[in-house]
C-alpha positions in Angstrom: 2.3 -38.9 -7.4 -2.0 -39.0 -7.8 -1.6 -35.7 -5.1 0.4 -33.5 -7.0 1.3 -32.7 -10.6 2.2 -35.1 -13.7 5.7 -32.9 -14.6 6.7 -33.1 -11.3 10.5 -34.2 -11.5 12.2 -36.5 -9.5 14.2 -35.4 -6.6 17.2 -36.7 -7.6 17.3 -35.1 -11.0 17.4 -31.4 -8.7 20.5 -30.3 -8.3 21.4 -28.7 -4.6 23.2 -25.9 -6.1 21.8 -22.2 -6.4 19.8 -21.5 -9.3 16.9 -20.0 -11.2 13.9 -21.8 -12.1 11.4 -20.9 -14.4 7.8 -22.5 -14.8 6.1 -22.9 -18.3 3.0 -23.3 -19.6 2.0 -25.9 -22.5 2.5 -23.1 -25.2 6.1 -22.7 -23.8 4.9 -19.4 -22.3 7.5 -18.4 -18.8 4.5 -18.1 -16.1 7.3 -17.8 -13.3 10.7 -16.8 -12.4 12.1 -17.6 -8.9 15.8 -18.1 -7.6 17.3 -20.5 -4.9 20.1 -21.0 -2.9 18.9 -24.9 -3.3 17.2 -25.6 -5.7 16.4 -29.1 -4.7 15.2 -27.8 -1.6 13.0 -24.7 -3.2 11.2 -26.9 -5.6 10.4 -29.4 -3.7 7.9 -26.8 -1.6 6.0 -26.2 -5.2 5.4 -30.3 -5.6 4.0 -30.5 -2.8 0.7 -32.3 -2.2 -1.1 -30.3 -4.0 -4.1 -30.0 -1.3 -1.5 -27.8 1.2 0.0 -25.2 -1.4 -1.4 -22.5 -1.0 -4.6 -21.4 -3.5 -3.0 -19.5 -5.9 0.6 -21.5 -6.0 -1.3 -24.4 -6.4 -3.2 -22.4 -9.8 0.2 -21.7 -10.9 1.7 -25.3 -10.5 -1.6 -26.6 -12.4 -1.3 -24.2 -14.8 1.6 -24.7 -16.3 3.3 -27.9 -17.9 7.1 -27.8 -17.0 9.8 -26.9 -15.0 13.3 -25.9 -15.9 16.3 -25.1 -14.4 19.2 -23.2 -14.6 22.4 -23.5 -12.5 24.9 -20.7 -11.4 28.0 -20.5 -9.6 27.1 -18.3 -6.4 23.7 -16.9 -5.1 24.3 -13.1 -6.5 24.3 -14.6 -10.1 21.5 -16.3 -9.5 19.7 -13.1 -8.2 21.5 -11.1 -11.4 19.8 -13.9 -13.5 16.1 -13.8 -12.0 15.9 -10.5 -12.4 17.0 -10.2 -15.7 14.7 -12.9 -16.7 11.9 -10.8 -14.8 12.4 -8.1 -17.4 12.8 -10.1 -20.2 10.0 -12.3 -20.4 6.9 -10.8 -17.5 6.1 -13.3 -15.9 2.3 -13.0 -15.0 3.5 -14.9 -11.3 6.1 -12.8 -10.7 5.1 -9.4 -8.9 3.7 -6.7 -11.3 4.9 -4.0 -11.2 2.3 -0.8 -11.9 2.9 3.0 -11.0 -0.2 5.3 -9.7 0.7 8.3 -12.2 3.9 9.9 -14.3 5.9 12.3 -12.1 7.7 15.1 -12.9 11.2 15.6 -12.7 13.7 18.2 -12.7 16.3 17.2 -16.1 19.7 18.7 -17.1 20.8 17.8 -20.3 24.8 17.6 -19.6 25.6 15.7 -22.5 24.8 18.3 -25.1 26.7 21.0 -26.0 24.9 23.5 -24.4 23.3 22.2 -21.3 19.3 22.9 -20.8 17.5 22.4 -17.5 14.1 21.4 -17.8 10.6 19.9 -16.0 9.6 16.9 -17.7 8.3 13.3 -17.5 10.4 11.7 -19.7 12.8 10.0 -17.9 14.9 8.6 -21.0 17.0 11.6 -22.3 20.1 10.4 -23.5 22.9 11.5 -21.0 20.5 13.8 -18.6 20.7 13.7 -15.1 17.3 13.7 -13.4 16.4 15.0 -9.5 13.0 13.6 -8.4 10.8 12.8 -8.3 8.1 15.4 -7.3 4.5 15.4 -6.3 3.5 19.1 -7.7 4.8 20.4 -11.4 3.9 23.8 -10.0 6.3 23.1 -6.9 9.3 22.1 -9.2 8.3 25.1 -11.3 8.4 27.2 -9.4 12.2 26.2 -7.6 13.4 26.2 -11.1 12.3 29.7 -11.2 14.1 31.3 -8.2 17.3 28.7 -9.2 17.8 30.2 -12.3 18.6 33.4 -10.7 21.1 32.2 -8.9 22.3 29.3 -11.9 21.5 31.7 -15.1 21.9 28.6 -17.6 19.8 27.9 -20.8 15.8 26.3 -19.9 14.4 27.0 -23.6 13.7 25.1 -26.5 16.1 23.8 -29.1 13.9 26.2 -31.8 14.1 29.2 -29.7 18.4 29.1 -29.3 18.5 28.3 -32.8 16.1 31.6 -33.6 18.4 33.7 -31.0 21.2 32.6 -32.6 20.3 33.5 -36.3 19.0 37.2 -34.7 21.9 37.4 -32.7 19.1 38.8 -30.3 18.2 37.1 -27.0 14.6 35.6 -25.5 13.1 37.4 -22.4 15.3 35.3 -20.3 18.3 35.9 -21.6 17.3 40.1 -21.0 16.1 39.7 -17.6 19.3 38.5 -16.7 17.7 34.6 -15.8 19.7 32.8 -18.3 23.8 33.3 -19.4 22.5 33.8 -22.9 25.5 31.6 -24.4 23.1 31.9 -28.0 24.6 35.4 -28.4 28.3 35.1 -27.0 27.5 36.4 -23.5 29.7 34.0 -21.7 31.1 30.7 -23.7 29.5 27.4 -23.6 32.5 26.5 -21.3 31.6 28.9 -18.6 27.6 28.2 -19.1 28.2 24.6 -19.1 30.6 24.9 -15.6 26.6 27.5 -14.8 24.9 24.0 -15.4 27.8 21.7 -13.6 26.7 24.3 -10.4 23.5 23.7 -10.7 22.9 19.8 -11.2 25.7 19.8 -8.0 23.6 21.8 -5.9 20.1 20.0 -6.6 22.5 16.9 -5.8 22.6 18.4 -2.1 25.8 20.0 -2.2 23.9 23.3 -0.6 25.5 24.0 2.4 28.3 24.4 0.8 27.5 26.2 -1.8 25.8 28.8 0.7 28.9 29.1 2.9 31.1 29.8 -0.9 28.5 32.2 -2.4 27.7 33.8 1.3 32.3 34.4 1.6 31.5 36.1 -1.8 29.4 38.4 -0.9 31.3 39.5 1.9 34.5 39.8 0.0 32.7 42.0 -2.8 31.5 44.0 -0.2 35.5 44.2 1.5 36.4 45.6 -1.9 33.4 47.8 -1.9 31.8 46.3 -5.1 28.5 46.8 -4.1 27.5 46.1 -7.4 28.1 42.2 -7.1 28.0 42.0 -3.9 24.1 43.1 -3.9 24.3 40.4 -6.9 25.2 37.7 -4.6 23.0 39.0 -2.4 19.9 38.4 -3.9 20.6 35.0 -5.2 21.7 34.2 -1.4 18.3 35.4 -0.9 16.9 33.0 -3.8 19.0 30.0 -2.4 17.8 31.0 1.0 13.5 30.7 -0.5 14.5 27.2 -1.9 15.2 25.5 0.9 13.0 27.1 3.3 10.6 24.5 1.0 12.5 21.6 1.7 12.1 20.4 5.4 15.5 19.4 6.5 14.5 15.3 8.3 18.0 14.3 9.0 21.6 15.9 9.1 22.9 17.1 5.7 25.4 14.2 5.2 22.7 12.1 4.8 21.9 10.7 1.6 19.7 8.0 0.7 16.2 6.4 -0.4 13.6 5.2 2.8 10.9 2.6 1.2 7.8 2.1 3.1 5.6 -1.1 2.1 1.9 -1.8 2.7 0.4 -4.9 1.5 -2.3 -7.1 2.2 -3.5 -10.6 0.3 -3.6 -9.1 -3.3 -1.5 -5.9 -3.3 1.0 -4.0 -1.9 1.6 0.4 -1.6 4.9 1.0 -2.4 6.3 4.9 -0.7 9.7 5.7 -1.6 11.3 9.2 -0.1 14.3 10.5 -2.0 16.8 12.2 0.9 19.6 14.0 -0.2 21.6 16.5 1.3 19.1 15.9 4.9 16.2 17.3 2.8 13.3 15.4 1.3 14.1 16.0 -2.1 11.5 13.9 -3.8 9.1 11.8 -3.0 7.3 8.3 -5.1 4.8 6.3 -4.9 3.1 2.9 -6.6 1.2 0.2 -6.6 2.5 -3.9 -7.1 0.1 -6.3 -7.7 0.8 -9.7 -5.6 -0.2 -13.0 -7.3 1.8 -15.4 -5.6 1.7 -15.7 -1.3 4.6 -13.3 -0.8 6.0 -11.9 2.7 7.6 -8.7 3.5 11.3 -9.8 2.5 10.5 -11.1 -0.4 8.3 -8.0 -1.3 11.3 -5.2 0.1 13.9 -7.5 -2.3 11.4 -7.1 -5.8 10.5 -3.9 -4.7 14.3 -2.1 -4.3 16.0 -3.8 -7.2 12.9 -2.5 -9.4 13.0 0.6 -8.1 16.4 1.6 -9.4 16.0 -1.2 -12.8 13.1 0.1 -14.8 15.1 1.1 -17.6 15.6 4.4 -15.3 19.4 5.5 -16.1 18.9 8.4 -13.8 17.9 6.1 -10.7 20.8 6.2 -9.1 21.2 4.2 -5.7 22.7 6.2 -3.2 24.9 5.1 -0.1 22.0 4.1 1.9 19.1 2.7 1.4 15.8 2.2 4.2 13.8 -0.6 4.1 11.6 -2.1 6.6 13.0 -5.5 6.5 16.2 -6.7 5.5 15.5 -9.7 2.5 17.2 -12.8 2.8 19.9 -12.0 0.2 20.8 -9.0 1.2 24.1 -8.6 0.7 24.0 -9.9 -3.1 21.2 -6.9 -3.1 23.9 -4.9 -2.1 26.2 -5.8 -4.3 24.2 -5.4 -7.3 22.6 -2.3 -6.6 26.3 -1.1 -5.8 27.0 -2.3 -9.5 24.3 -0.4 -10.7 25.9 2.3 -8.9 28.8 2.2 -10.3 27.9 1.9 -14.3 26.0 5.0 -13.6 28.9 7.1 -12.6 28.9 7.2 -8.9 31.5 5.6 -6.8 30.7 4.2 -3.4 29.0 1.7 -1.5 25.6 1.2 -0.9 23.9 -0.6 2.0 20.3 -1.4 3.0 19.5 -1.2 6.5 16.6 -0.8 8.7 16.0 1.7 11.0 16.2 1.1 14.8 16.3 4.4 16.6 16.5 7.9 16.1 15.2 10.5 13.4 15.9 8.2 10.7 13.5 5.4 12.2 11.2 8.3 13.0 11.3 9.1 9.0 10.9 5.8 8.1 7.8 5.2 10.1 6.7 8.4 8.3 6.7 6.3 4.9 5.1 3.5 5.8 2.2 5.3 7.4 2.1 6.8 3.6 2.8 3.6 2.2 -0.6 2.4 4.6 -2.8 5.1 3.4 -1.6 4.7 -0.2 -3.1 0.9 0.1 -6.5 2.0 1.4 -7.0 5.4 -1.3 -6.1 2.6 -3.7 -8.6 0.3 -3.4 -10.9 3.1 -1.9 -10.6 4.6 -5.5 -10.9 1.5 -7.2 -14.3 0.4 -5.3 -15.6 4.1 -5.8 -15.3 4.1 -9.5 -18.1 3.9 -11.3 -16.6 2.0 -14.3 -14.6 0.1 -11.8 -18.1 -0.9 -9.7 -19.6 -1.7 -12.9 -17.0 -3.8 -14.5 -17.0 -5.7 -10.2 -20.9 -6.4 -10.3 -20.6 -7.8 -13.9 -17.6 -9.9 -12.7 -19.4 -11.4 -9.4 -22.6 -12.2 -11.7 -20.6 -14.2 -13.8 -18.1 -15.9 -10.8 -21.1 -16.8 -8.9 -24.0 -18.3 -11.9 -26.0 -15.9 -11.0 -28.9 -14.5 -13.8 -28.5 -10.8 -12.9 -25.7 -8.7 -11.6 -26.1 -8.1 -7.3 -27.3 -4.3 -7.3 -27.9 -5.1 -3.6 -25.7 -7.5 -1.3 -25.3 -8.1 2.3 -22.5 -8.7 4.4 -22.3 -10.8 8.2 -19.5 -10.8 10.0 -19.5 -12.3 13.6 -17.3 -11.4 16.9 -17.1 -12.3 19.9 -14.4 -11.8 23.1 -13.8 -15.8 24.3 -16.8 -16.9 23.3 -18.8 -14.0 25.7 -20.6 -10.6 24.6 -21.3 -12.4 21.0 -22.4 -10.1 18.1 -23.1 -9.9 14.5 -23.1 -7.8 12.0 -24.8 -6.9 8.8 -23.8 -4.3 6.2 -25.1 -3.0 3.3 -23.8 -2.4 -0.7 -26.1 -1.6 -3.3 -24.7 -0.2 -6.4 -21.5 -1.2 -5.0 -21.6 2.1 -2.4 -22.3 1.4 1.2 -25.5 2.0 2.4 -24.6 2.7 5.9 -28.1 4.1 6.8 -29.2 0.1 6.1 -26.4 -1.2 8.3 -27.8 -3.4 11.3 -26.3 -4.9 14.5 -27.1 -7.8 16.4 -26.9 -9.5 19.9 -27.0 -12.9 20.0 -27.5 -14.1 23.8 -26.1 -17.9 23.6 -24.5 -20.1 20.6 -22.2 -22.9 20.6 -19.9 -21.6 17.6 -19.7 -19.3 14.6 -21.7 -21.4 12.4 -24.8 -21.7 15.2 -23.9 -17.5 15.2 -24.1 -17.3 11.7 -28.0 -19.1 11.7 -29.3 -17.4 14.3 -28.5 -14.2 12.5 -29.7 -15.0 9.0 -32.8 -16.6 10.3 -33.5 -13.4 12.3 -32.5 -11.6 9.3 -35.1 -13.2 6.7 -37.5 -13.7 9.3 -37.9 -10.0 8.4 -37.9 -10.0 4.5 -40.1 -7.9 2.5 -40.1 -8.0 -1.2 -40.1 -4.6 -3.3 -44.2 -4.5 -3.8 -43.8 -4.6 0.0 -41.9 -2.3 1.5 -43.3 -0.1 -1.2 -46.7 -0.4 -0.5 -46.0 0.5 3.4 -44.5 3.0 2.4 -46.7 5.0 0.4 -49.3 4.0 3.3 -47.5 5.9 6.2 -47.3 8.6 3.4 -51.0 9.0 3.0 -51.6 8.6 6.8 -49.1 11.1 6.9 -46.6 9.1 9.7 -43.1 8.1 9.9 -42.7 4.4 7.6 -41.3 2.0 10.0 -37.6 1.3 9.5 -37.3 -2.1 7.6 -34.5 -3.9 6.2 -35.6 -2.0 2.9 -34.8 -4.7 -0.5 -34.4 -8.1 -1.1 -30.8 -9.0 -1.3 -29.3 -10.5 -4.9 -26.1 -11.4 -2.8 -25.7 -12.5 1.0 -22.1 -12.8 2.1 -20.9 -14.7 5.3 -17.1 -14.3 6.2 -16.0 -17.3 6.4 -15.4 -20.3 4.7 -18.1 -23.6 3.6 -19.1 -24.3 7.3 -20.2 -21.1 7.5 -21.7 -21.2 3.9 -23.7 -24.3 5.2 -25.3 -22.8 8.3 -26.2 -19.9 6.1 -27.9 -21.8 3.3 -29.5 -23.8 6.8 -31.3 -20.7 7.5 -31.9 -19.9 4.0 -33.9 -23.4 3.6 -35.2 -23.2 6.9 -37.0 -19.8 5.6 -38.0 -20.7 2.6 -35.5 -19.8 0.5 -33.8 -21.1 -2.2 -30.3 -20.5 -1.7 -29.1 -19.3 -5.4 -32.0 -20.1 -8.7 -34.4 -17.3 -10.3 -36.0 -17.2 -7.3 -34.0 -17.1 -4.4 -31.3 -15.3 -3.5 -27.7 -16.0 -4.0 -25.6 -16.7 -1.3 -21.3 -17.2 -1.2 -18.6 -16.5 1.4 -14.9 -15.1 1.3 -12.3 -16.8 3.2 -9.9 -14.2 4.6 -6.6 -16.2 4.4 -6.9 -17.4 1.3 -9.4 -14.8 -0.1 -11.4 -17.6 -1.7 -15.0 -17.2 -2.9 -17.3 -20.4 -1.5 -21.0 -21.3 -2.4 -23.4 -23.7 -1.1 -22.3 -27.5 -1.7 -19.1 -26.9 -3.7 -15.9 -29.0 -2.8 -13.8 -26.3 -4.5 -13.5 -22.2 -4.4 -13.8 -20.0 -7.0 -10.9 -18.2 -7.6 -11.3 -14.5 -8.5 -7.9 -13.3 -10.5 -6.3 -11.0 -8.0 -6.1 -7.6 -8.9 -10.5 -7.8 -10.5 -12.5 -5.5 -8.9 -14.7 -8.0 -8.3 -12.3 -9.2 -5.2 -11.4 -6.1 -4.4 -15.4 -5.0 -3.4 -15.5 -8.8 -1.8 -12.6 -7.7 0.0 -14.1 -3.8 1.0 -17.2 -5.4 2.3 -15.7 -8.0 4.1 -13.5 -5.4 5.8 -16.5 -3.4 6.3 -18.3 -5.5 7.9 -15.9 -7.2 10.4 -15.1 -3.6 11.5 -18.5 -2.9 12.1 -19.0 -6.3 14.0 -15.6 -4.9 16.1 -16.8 -1.9 17.0 -20.6 -3.3 18.3 -18.6 -6.0 20.2 -16.3 -3.6 22.1 -19.0 -1.2 23.0 -21.1 -3.8 24.2 -18.1 -5.1 26.2 -17.3 -1.9 27.4 -21.4 -1.5 28.6 -21.2 -4.7 30.3 -18.3 -4.7 32.7 -19.6 -0.7 33.5 -23.6 -2.5 34.0 -21.2 -5.0 36.3 -19.2 -2.5 38.4 -22.2 -0.1 39.2 -24.0 -3.1 41.0 -20.6 -2.7 43.4 -21.8 -0.1 46.4 -19.2 3.1 46.3 -18.8 3.1 42.5 -20.1 6.2 40.8 -19.9 6.3 36.7 -16.4 8.6 37.8 -14.9 5.8 39.6 -15.9 3.3 37.0 -14.8 5.9 34.4 -11.2 5.5 35.8 -11.0 1.8 36.8 -11.5 0.9 33.0 -8.9 4.3 32.2 -6.3 2.7 34.5 -6.1 -0.7 33.3 -7.0 0.2 29.5 -9.0 -3.0 28.9 -11.2 -5.0 31.0 -9.2 -8.3 30.9 -6.8 -6.2 32.6 -8.8 -5.5 35.1 -10.6 -8.5 35.8 -6.9 -10.1 36.0 -5.6 -7.4 38.8 -5.5 -8.6 42.6 -7.2 -6.5 45.1 -3.7 -4.4 45.8 -3.5 -3.3 42.1 -7.0 -2.3 42.5 -6.2 -0.6 45.1 -4.1 1.7 43.5 -6.5 4.1 41.7 -7.5 7.1 42.3 -10.6 7.2 45.0 -10.4 3.4 45.6 -9.9 2.1 48.7 -9.1 -1.1 50.1 -12.5 -2.0 50.8 -14.3 -0.9 47.8 -10.7 -2.6 46.0 -11.9 -5.6 47.2 -15.5 -5.5 46.8 -14.1 -4.9 42.7 -12.5 -7.8 42.9 -14.6 -9.9 44.6 -17.6 -8.8 42.2 -15.6 -9.6 39.4 -13.7 -13.0 40.2 -17.0 -14.4 41.1 -19.4 -13.1 38.1 -16.4 -15.8 36.0 
């Protein structure tokens, strides 16, 4: 019991039935809500030895002071109760949703005596039918203007409508034929509501049926020689075709569904939702999810899909088809829950959740996922690039690492190799939270036993050229006086050195600092830390426990960005060196020129495949004969 928390219940006390559990802190606040098919099996995972838990799970368990559970009759009831409690208590360790922006919708107030169509961001108008969301306000306003020629319903405000009723004169839209003017009795309220219902039906995806009916009515009017009505119907048909041409047909017109794409890392997830109605993309929405605990993609899918239709938005009616990247564990229960939501909101039919495997639906699903990946990258870049966010990040790093001043210059190091060969290291520089690519450096490491030795060698070479600011300025001023270009240097002394790795890598870097006569940390030294990728922990020299930054902090986002940039730079150099290495080896073989070397590498796609190929496979490359193929095979195998 000493390696876990004191409030751990006895195993025999926890039932094996389905249920929902809640972790509370000392003040009684609910920290986390979860569900389980078997409460005993699920809760035992939280009370494993603390050292074996994911860091953020360990933080939640140690922050809590008690756990309680409620037994329910089925997994479906557990799912319902879990979502209900999450919505009620908003626990800090559950997934936190945050919309990037407020989206415009097209709303039709069908509950009003005289329905109105409008563009709005308010999604809580009682009795309104919503369509969207849309990414651009101007696009939906343009669509609305075109469709008012076909469905001339009221779009004015209540004050304008009342004024028209009192004066007996319609507004401008009534005069130009974009409103049937129920305000002055040109049309009855019942007939006007029929126009509103037709408008809603058209926006819901019944456009092909409406176009066919309109075309037939136009032909019938022409046959009756009612050319005035036929011309009016022709203009309405042209307006509809203009609107439809702006919405790309991506699927058969019988398909109504929502497609979700999710891109996530250890801290956040970006969600992209495409709403397809009548085979056309009618709306696009994206938002960001903050992750506190370590959740897999199936668990994220379950939470994301439910919240997409349950965040107090009564207009968000689940369609019959929901396409997701992977099926959640409780897919059947989630389908049942969404079906009930659909029924409550006046729609019939069962909701199906599936993964697109092939065809046009799979291609569109891949597009949604690519958009989610782009959104996640943009979100992280935006947070790192914002001046206020950068300032806050640097301040938080200073406080978390106990530095005397903010780390205005940070250098991050990463090592890359292929099975111990072609070992390289990278150094990337961030000043004031932004990359200084002109000061990036690459290191070739001829020989090393492991990553810690590589880190030591790299830092030793860097610190051997460590200059303080006065020396740099003096060198630059002297070069300017002599009219010569200043020698490239490492520029300024860094405030913080970051290595990609945990405690072993940090200790190797600290040893390099000490051997160079620089104190790791302190007012006269250089601060040092490492970031371990799996748990996003920050390690300090001679520390038994890592520093855990809040999962949504700007500081951790900045650490991630500089670490990822160092990794990218190291991988690029390692691949370049590998390519040059094999090229130089192949060029030593008689009969192989640059063109044939290039053909060999293009044919096999990688150095590893070329080394593993036999002479017969090599001889299949254009321009390579049996004798040359045998020479290539012997040379590469002999060089191992």
